[in-house]
N, C-alpha and C positions, 0 to 999 in steps of 0.2 A: 619452469618459472622464468619470467623475464623481468627486466628492470627499467621501465620507462620513467624518465625524470627522477631517478633515484628511489622510486617506489617498487618494492618487490611484489609482483602480481603473479599468482599461479593460475593454472588453467581453470580451476573451479571458480575462482573469483572473477575471472574474465567472463566465464559462462554465465554466472549470476548477473553481472552487470549488463551484458548484452540481452539476456532474457528479460530482466526487469525493465530496461529501457524499451525493449520491443513490446512488452505487455502494456506499458504506459502509453506508448504511441498507438497501439491497436485500440485501447480503450478510448483514447482521445478521438481517433478516427470514427469509431463506432458511435460515440455520444454526439459528435458534431455533424456527421455526414450520412447517417442512415435514418430510416423511418423509425426503427426501434429506439435509437438514441434520442430522437426528438420526442417520441412517446414517453420514454423514461424521464426525460427532463420535465415534460409537461406534467406527468404524474407526481413528480417530486415537488413541483411548484404549487400545483393546485389540483388535487385529485378530483374534486367535484366538477370543476370546469373541464378537465380532461375527459371525464365520463360523458358530459353533456356534448362535447364535440365529437364523440364517437370513437374514442380511443379504446381498444379492447383491453380493459384493465386486467382481466384474468391472464391473458397471454403476456402482457407486459410484466406483471408480477412474477409469473412463472419463469419468463426469460431472465429477469433480474436475479432470481434465486439461482438459476442454472449458471449464469455468468459469475455470480459471486462465489458459488461453490467451486467452479473451475479455477478462478483466481486464487481462492484459498488453497486448493490442492496444489497449484503451481507454486505458490509461495512456500507451502510446506515442503515440497520437494526441493526447492532452492535452498531453504534453510537447512535441511538435512544434508544437502550437498556441501554447504559451508561448514557445518559442524562435524560432518563425517560420522555421525552416529544418530540414533533415534531414541527419543525418550517419550514417555506417555504425557509428560507435563510441559512440553515445549510451548504450547499455546498459552498456558498460564504465566509463563515467565515473560512473555511479550505483550500480554493483553493490556496492562496498564500503560506501557509505552505507546501502544497503538492508540488507546483512548487519548493520551496526552497529545499525540500528533494530530488527531482529528480535531480536538478542542482548540489547539494552537492555530490550526489552519482554518478553523471556522466550520461549525457543524453544518452539513448540507453542501459544502463546497468540495467537489472532487479535486480540483487543482490546489485548493488550500490545504487539503489533507496531504497531498504529495509534498508540498513545500514544508508543511509541519513535520512530516516524516523525515525529510532531509535535514531540517534544523535539529530535531531531536536526535537523529542518528549522528550528526556531526558533533553535537555537544556530548552525547554519550561516549563516543569514541575518543574525542580529544581531551575530555576532562581528566583522563588518567595521566596526562602530562603534569597536572598541578595537584591532584588529590589522589588518594589511594583508590584502586579499582573497585573496592567494596562500596564506594560512594558514587559511582558513575550514574546509577539510576537516580539518585537524589539530585545530582547536578542536572540531569535531563528534566526532571520535574520542576526544578527551580526556574527553568525558562518559562 
C-alpha cells in the first residue's frame, strides 16, 4: 500500500482504478472511432433507419451482447478483487444502485451513466461521514 495525498491505496484498488479507466477509454474509443461503434449508436438512435441504411442488425446486436457480457465479467472480477471474496448474490446488492446511476445519468446516454455512477459512488461512500453506514444506500437513492 502507498499513501498519495494522504489516501491509503493498496495494489488491488490501484488495479481496479486503472482497469476501470482503461475499460471506459476503450469503450469510448470503440463507440466513437469504429464502424461497429457507429452502427451501435445508429441502432440505439433509430433501429428502422439503421436497417434501411444497410447496417447488419443481427451482427450489431450480437456484438453488443458479447461486449456487454465481457464488461459484466470484467466488472465482476474487479468487484471480487475489491471484496476479496465471492458470493452468489453480489449482483443483487448492486443492481438498484446501477439502475439509479443510469437513471441519474439519463437512460440511453453512455457518458451520462458514467457520470451518474460516479455521483452515486461518491455519495454512497462519503455519506458514512454524516450518517450511519446502514443508510448509505438510502443517501445514494436520495440523489
